[in-house]
C-alpha positions as a Markdown table, in Angstrom:
| # | Residue | x | y | z |
|---|---|---|---|---|
| 1 | Met | -14.9 | 4.0 | 2.1 |
| 2 | Ser | -15.4 | 4.8 | 5.4 |
| 3 | Pro | -12.6 | 3.5 | 8.0 |
| 4 | Ala | -15.3 | 2.5 | 9.9 |
| 5 | Glu | -16.2 | 0.2 | 7.1 |
| 6 | Phe | -12.8 | -0.7 | 6.3 |
| 7 | Thr | -11.6 | -1.7 | 9.6 |
| 8 | Arg | -13.9 | -4.4 | 10.1 |
| 9 | Arg | -12.4 | -7.0 | 8.3 |
| 10 | Arg | -9.2 | -7.8 | 7.1 |
| 11 | Trp | -7.5 | -7.6 | 3.4 |
| 12 | Val | -5.1 | -8.8 | 1.2 |
| 13 | Thr | -4.2 | -6.1 | -1.7 |
| 14 | Asp | -2.2 | -6.5 | -5.2 |
| 15 | Gly | 1.9 | -6.8 | -5.2 |
| 16 | Ala | 4.0 | -5.5 | -7.7 |
| 17 | Met | 3.4 | -3.4 | -10.6 |
| 18 | Ala | 6.1 | -1.4 | -12.1 |
| 19 | Thr | 8.3 | -4.8 | -11.8 |
| 20 | His | 5.6 | -7.0 | -13.6 |
| 21 | Leu | 4.7 | -4.7 | -15.5 |
| 22 | Phe | 8.7 | -4.7 | -16.9 |
| 23 | Ser | 8.4 | -8.4 | -16.8 |
| 24 | Lys | 5.9 | -7.9 | -19.8 |
| 25 | Gly | 8.2 | -5.6 | -21.7 |
| 26 | Ala | 7.2 | -2.2 | -20.1 |
| 27 | Ala | 10.0 | 0.3 | -19.9 |
| 28 | His | 10.0 | 3.4 | -17.0 |
| 29 | Pro | 8.3 | 5.2 | -16.4 |
| 30 | Val | 5.1 | 2.7 | -15.9 |
| 31 | Glu | 2.4 | 5.3 | -15.0 |
| 32 | Ala | 2.7 | 6.7 | -19.0 |
| 33 | Leu | 1.2 | 3.5 | -20.0 |
| 34 | Asn | -2.5 | 4.9 | -18.1 |
| 35 | Leu | -2.1 | 6.8 | -21.1 |
| 36 | Thr | -0.3 | 5.0 | -23.9 |
| 37 | Asn | -1.2 | 1.2 | -23.3 |
| 38 | Pro | -3.8 | 1.3 | -20.5 |
| 39 | Gly | -4.5 | -2.5 | -21.7 |
| 40 | Leu | -1.8 | -3.5 | -20.6 |
| 41 | Val | -2.0 | -1.9 | -17.0 |
| 42 | Thr | -5.4 | -3.6 | -17.1 |
| 43 | Thr | -4.1 | -6.7 | -17.7 |
| 44 | Val | -1.6 | -6.8 | -14.3 |
| 45 | His | -4.7 | -5.8 | -12.3 |
| 46 | Arg | -7.3 | -8.3 | -13.4 |
| 47 | Glu | -4.4 | -11.0 | -12.8 |
| 48 | Tyr | -3.8 | -9.9 | -9.4 |
| 49 | Leu | -7.7 | -9.4 | -9.1 |
| 50 | Asp | -8.1 | -14.0 | -9.8 |
| 51 | Ala | -5.2 | -14.2 | -7.4 |
| 52 | Gly | -7.2 | -13.1 | -4.8 |
| 53 | Ala | -6.5 | -9.5 | -4.4 |
| 54 | Gln | -9.6 | -7.8 | -2.5 |
| 55 | Ile | -7.8 | -4.2 | -3.1 |
| 56 | Leu | -6.4 | -2.9 | -6.3 |
| 57 | Arg | -3.8 | 0.2 | -6.3 |
| 58 | Thr | -3.7 | 2.3 | -8.8 |
| 59 | Asn | -0.8 | 2.6 | -10.9 |
| 60 | Ser | 0.1 | 6.0 | -9.7 |
| 61 | Phe | 3.1 | 6.0 | -7.6 |
| 62 | Gly | 4.9 | 8.5 | -9.4 |
| 63 | Gly | 4.0 | 9.8 | -12.9 |
| 64 | Thr | 2.0 | 12.9 | -13.9 |
| 65 | Leu | -1.4 | 14.1 | -12.6 |
| 66 | Gly | -3.4 | 13.7 | -15.8 |
| 67 | Ala | -1.6 | 9.7 | -15.7 |
| 68 | Lys | -2.7 | 9.5 | -11.9 |
| 69 | Gln | -6.3 | 10.3 | -13.2 |
| 70 | Ala | -6.3 | 8.1 | -16.0 |
| 71 | Ser | -5.1 | 5.3 | -13.6 |
| 72 | Leu | -8.2 | 5.5 | -11.4 |
| 73 | Asp | -10.5 | 5.1 | -14.6 |
| 74 | Ile | -8.1 | 1.6 | -15.4 |
| 75 | Ala | -8.3 | -0.2 | -12.0 |
| 76 | Arg | -12.2 | 0.7 | -11.3 |
| 77 | Lys | -13.0 | -0.9 | -14.2 |
| 78 | Ala | -10.6 | -3.4 | -13.6 |
| 79 | Ala | -12.1 | -4.0 | -10.4 |
| 80 | Gln | -15.8 | -5.1 | -11.5 |
| 81 | Asp | -16.7 | -4.9 | -8.5 |
| 82 | Arg | -15.1 | -7.7 | -7.0 |
| 83 | Ala | -12.0 | -5.3 | -5.5 |
| 84 | Leu | -11.8 | -2.1 | -3.7 |
| 85 | Val | -9.5 | 0.8 | -5.7 |
| 86 | Ala | -6.9 | 2.1 | -3.6 |
| 87 | Gly | -5.5 | 5.6 | -4.8 |
| 88 | Val | -1.4 | 5.3 | -4.4 |
| 89 | Ile | 0.3 | 8.3 | -4.1 |
| 90 | Gly | 4.4 | 8.1 | -3.4 |
| 91 | Ser | 6.8 | 9.1 | -1.6 |
| 92 | Thr | 8.7 | 12.0 | -3.7 |
| 93 | Gly | 11.7 | 11.2 | -2.3 |
| 94 | Ala | 12.9 | 15.1 | -1.5 |
| 95 | Asp | 10.2 | 16.1 | 0.6 |
| 96 | Gly | 7.4 | 16.7 | -1.8 |
| 97 | Thr | 5.0 | 19.9 | -0.8 |
| 98 | Arg | 1.4 | 19.9 | 0.4 |
| 99 | Glu | 0.2 | 21.3 | -2.8 |
| 100 | Trp | 1.8 | 18.8 | -4.6 |
| 101 | Phe | 0.2 | 15.9 | -2.3 |
| 102 | Arg | -3.3 | 17.5 | -2.2 |
| 103 | Asp | -3.3 | 17.7 | -6.2 |
| 104 | Cys | -2.5 | 13.9 | -6.5 |
| 105 | Ala | -5.5 | 13.1 | -4.1 |
| 106 | Leu | -8.0 | 15.1 | -5.9 |
| 107 | Ala | -6.7 | 13.2 | -9.3 |
| 108 | Leu | -7.6 | 10.3 | -7.7 |
| 109 | His | -10.5 | 11.3 | -6.2 |
| 110 | Gly | -13.1 | 8.6 | -6.2 |
| 111 | Val | -11.1 | 5.8 | -5.2 |
| 112 | Asp | -12.5 | 3.7 | -2.6 |
| 113 | Leu | -9.5 | 4.5 | 0.0 |
| 114 | Tyr | -5.7 | 6.5 | 0.0 |
| 115 | Ile | -2.5 | 4.3 | 0.0 |
| 116 | Leu | 0.5 | 6.7 | 0.9 |
| 117 | Glu | 3.2 | 4.3 | -0.4 |
| 118 | Thr | 7.3 | 4.1 | 0.6 |
| 119 | Phe | 7.9 | 7.9 | 2.7 |
| 120 | Thr | 11.3 | 6.9 | 4.5 |
| 121 | Ser | 10.5 | 10.7 | 6.1 |
| 122 | Leu | 8.4 | 11.1 | 8.5 |
| 123 | Ala | 8.3 | 15.2 | 7.9 |
| 124 | Glu | 7.0 | 13.9 | 4.4 |
| 125 | Leu | 4.7 | 11.8 | 5.3 |
| 126 | Ser | 3.5 | 13.9 | 7.8 |
| 127 | Ile | 2.9 | 16.7 | 4.8 |
| 128 | Ala | 1.7 | 14.1 | 2.4 |
| 129 | Val | -1.1 | 12.7 | 5.4 |
| 130 | Ala | -2.2 | 16.5 | 6.3 |
| 131 | Ala | -2.8 | 17.4 | 2.2 |
| 132 | Val | -4.9 | 14.1 | 1.5 |
| 133 | Arg | -7.0 | 15.0 | 4.4 |
| 134 | Glu | -7.8 | 18.3 | 3.1 |
| 135 | Val | -9.4 | 16.9 | 0.6 |
| 136 | Ser | -11.0 | 13.5 | 1.6 |
| 137 | Asp | -12.0 | 11.6 | 4.6 |
| 138 | Gln | -12.0 | 8.4 | 3.4 |
| 139 | Thr | -9.8 | 5.6 | 4.5 |
| 140 | Leu | -5.8 | 6.3 | 4.6 |
| 141 | Ile | -3.3 | 4.1 | 5.1 |
| 142 | Ala | -0.1 | 5.5 | 5.6 |
| 143 | Gln | 3.2 | 3.2 | 4.9 |
| 144 | Val | 6.7 | 3.7 | 5.2 |
| 145 | Ser | 9.5 | 1.9 | 4.8 |
| 146 | Val | 12.4 | 1.3 | 6.5 |
| 147 | Glu | 16.3 | 0.1 | 6.6 |
| 148 | Gln | 17.5 | -3.5 | 7.2 |
| 149 | Asp | 17.2 | -3.2 | 10.7 |
| 150 | Gly | 14.2 | -1.9 | 11.6 |
| 151 | Thr | 15.0 | 1.4 | 11.7 |
| 152 | Leu | 14.1 | 4.8 | 9.7 |
| 153 | Arg | 16.6 | 6.2 | 7.6 |
| 154 | Asp | 17.7 | 8.7 | 10.1 |
| 155 | Gly | 17.9 | 6.3 | 12.5 |
| 156 | Ser | 14.8 | 6.2 | 14.4 |
| 157 | Gln | 13.7 | 2.9 | 16.3 |
| 158 | Pro | 10.2 | 1.3 | 15.9 |
| 159 | Glu | 9.0 | 2.9 | 18.9 |
| 160 | Ala | 9.8 | 6.4 | 18.2 |
| 161 | Tyr | 8.4 | 6.2 | 14.8 |
| 162 | Gly | 5.6 | 4.3 | 15.7 |
| 163 | His | 4.7 | 6.8 | 18.0 |
| 164 | Ala | 5.0 | 9.5 | 15.4 |
| 165 | Leu | 3.3 | 7.5 | 13.4 |
| 166 | Asp | 0.1 | 7.2 | 15.8 |
| 167 | Ala | -0.1 | 10.9 | 15.8 |
| 168 | Leu | -0.7 | 10.9 | 12.0 |
| 169 | Ala | -4.1 | 11.5 | 10.7 |
| 170 | Ala | -4.0 | 8.1 | 9.4 |
| 171 | Asp | -6.5 | 5.3 | 9.8 |
| 172 | Val | -4.2 | 2.3 | 8.7 |
| 173 | Ile | -0.5 | 2.4 | 9.1 |
| 174 | Gly | 2.7 | 0.0 | 8.4 |
| 175 | Phe | 5.3 | -0.7 | 6.3 |
| 176 | Asn | 5.9 | -1.3 | 2.4 |
| 177 | Cys | 9.3 | -2.0 | 0.1 |
| 178 | Cys | 11.7 | -2.5 | 2.7 |
| 179 | Phe | 14.4 | -4.5 | 2.5 |
| 180 | Gly | 11.6 | -7.4 | 2.2 |
| 181 | Pro | 9.9 | -9.2 | 4.9 |
| 182 | Glu | 12.6 | -10.0 | 6.9 |
| 183 | Ser | 12.6 | -5.9 | 7.6 |
| 184 | Ile | 9.5 | -5.5 | 8.3 |
| 185 | Ala | 9.3 | -9.0 | 10.9 |
| 186 | Ser | 12.1 | -7.1 | 13.2 |
| 187 | Ala | 10.4 | -3.5 | 13.5 |
| 188 | Phe | 5.9 | -5.0 | 13.0 |
| 189 | Asp | 5.5 | -5.8 | 17.2 |
| 190 | Arg | 7.6 | -2.9 | 17.8 |
| 191 | Val | 5.5 | -0.4 | 16.5 |
| 192 | Arg | 2.5 | -2.7 | 17.3 |
| 193 | Ala | 3.5 | -1.7 | 21.0 |
| 194 | Ala | 3.5 | 1.6 | 20.1 |
| 195 | Thr | 0.1 | 2.7 | 18.7 |
| 196 | Thr | -3.9 | 1.9 | 18.9 |
| 197 | Arg | -4.3 | 2.1 | 15.0 |
| 198 | Pro | -4.6 | -0.7 | 12.3 |
| 199 | Met | -1.6 | -2.1 | 10.3 |
| 200 | Ser | -0.4 | -3.0 | 7.1 |
| 201 | Ala | 2.6 | -5.0 | 6.2 |
| 202 | Cys | 3.6 | -5.2 | 2.3 |
| 203 | Pro | 7.2 | -6.2 | 1.6 |
| 204 | Asn | 9.5 | -6.7 | -1.1 |
| 205 | Leu | 9.8 | -9.8 | -2.3 |
| 206 | Ser | 13.1 | -10.9 | -0.8 |
| 207 | Thr | 12.1 | -14.8 | 0.0 |
| 208 | Glu | 10.1 | -16.8 | -1.8 |
| 209 | Asn | 8.5 | -17.9 | 1.8 |
| 210 | Ile | 6.6 | -14.5 | 1.7 |
| 211 | Ala | 3.4 | -16.0 | 2.2 |
| 212 | Ala | 4.8 | -17.9 | 6.0 |
| 213 | Tyr | 5.6 | -14.0 | 6.4 |
| 214 | Ala | 2.1 | -13.1 | 5.9 |
| 215 | Arg | 0.6 | -15.3 | 7.9 |
| 216 | Arg | 2.9 | -14.0 | 10.8 |
| 217 | Phe | 2.0 | -10.7 | 10.1 |
| 218 | Leu | -1.9 | -11.6 | 10.0 |
| 219 | Asp | -1.6 | -13.7 | 13.4 |
| 220 | Ser | 0.4 | -10.3 | 14.9 |
| 221 | Gly | -3.1 | -8.4 | 14.0 |
| 222 | Ala | -2.4 | -7.1 | 10.7 |
| 223 | Leu | -5.6 | -5.4 | 8.7 |
| 224 | Val | -3.8 | -5.4 | 5.6 |
| 225 | Val | -1.3 | -7.9 | 4.0 |
| 226 | Gly | 0.3 | -7.6 | 0.5 |
| 227 | Ala | 3.7 | -7.7 | -1.0 |
| 228 | Cys | 5.4 | -4.9 | -2.7 |
| 229 | Cys | 8.6 | -4.7 | -5.7 |
| 230 | Gly | 9.0 | -8.0 | -7.3 |
| 231 | Ser | 6.4 | -10.2 | -6.4 |
| 232 | Thr | 3.5 | -11.9 | -8.8 |
| 233 | Pro | 0.3 | -12.7 | -9.2 |
| 234 | Glu | 1.4 | -16.1 | -7.4 |
| 235 | His | 2.7 | -14.8 | -4.5 |
| 236 | Ile | -0.5 | -12.9 | -4.2 |
| 237 | Arg | -2.0 | -15.8 | -4.8 |
| 238 | Ala | -0.3 | -17.2 | -1.7 |
| 239 | Ile | -0.8 | -15.1 | 1.1 |
| 240 | Ala | -4.5 | -15.3 | -0.1 |
| 241 | Tyr | -4.2 | -18.6 | 0.8 |
| 242 | Glu | -2.9 | -18.0 | 3.9 |
| 243 | His | -5.5 | -15.0 | 4.7 |
| 244 | Ala | -8.1 | -17.6 | 3.9 |
| 245 | Thr | -7.1 | -20.0 | 6.6 |
| 246 | Leu | -8.6 | -17.0 | 9.1 |
| 247 | Asp | -11.9 | -15.4 | 9.9 |
| 248 | Ser | -11.8 | -12.8 | 7.2 |
| 249 | Gln | -14.2 | -10.9 | 9.9 |
| 250 | Trp | -12.2 | -9.2 | 12.1 |
| 251 | Pro | -14.5 | -6.9 | 14.6 |
| 252 | Arg | -12.3 | -4.6 | 16.6 |
| 253 | Thr | -13.3 | -4.1 | 20.2 |
């Protein structure tokens, strides 16, 4: 989907893939299930879809390129034309190479959009964004994971990394994982003041009141809301309810 189309409305993503699979008896690495037990992955996707997710994220945070390719087919079939499919590429945590991120993007070719998740290094995120842009002009969401006080791991303040994120060739910038919605809330408005780009917020579950935080992020102008580690379809259902109370058509001037 083109960025112009994507940014015309607000979106609810799904929640945790790995922790929900673990609750069903899966073992690490969960990406291997794309090849060994695709039915279980499909079940999780459909549970999130039925809960109100409008974007399904592929089970491809890590894993092999073959597992990433398989994740796209699983998510596409699960979506049943009722949701967009986002190709997830996770941080390596060790400064992944441009070649690796480009290969990941190619393995996920055919998604509606890409999501770069859980980056704690702006240098690595910059490499990943550039790599995806080499092979796709689809909507690209770039997300960082911050410390409890809203700073990046290197100590960068939200104003500083907000400007750095704004300079990337991503269409949406924001947060995922982190230390729960409280850590995102401490930084969200400060980053928003430093950028003109739409923003996202998909925190870990550190409170059962995650839907109230989703409403707060939406009220602050978030384009995409969802959840990360520890969340379940019931949390996404609550977030989708908050989303539905707002006008889902969001023209940007």
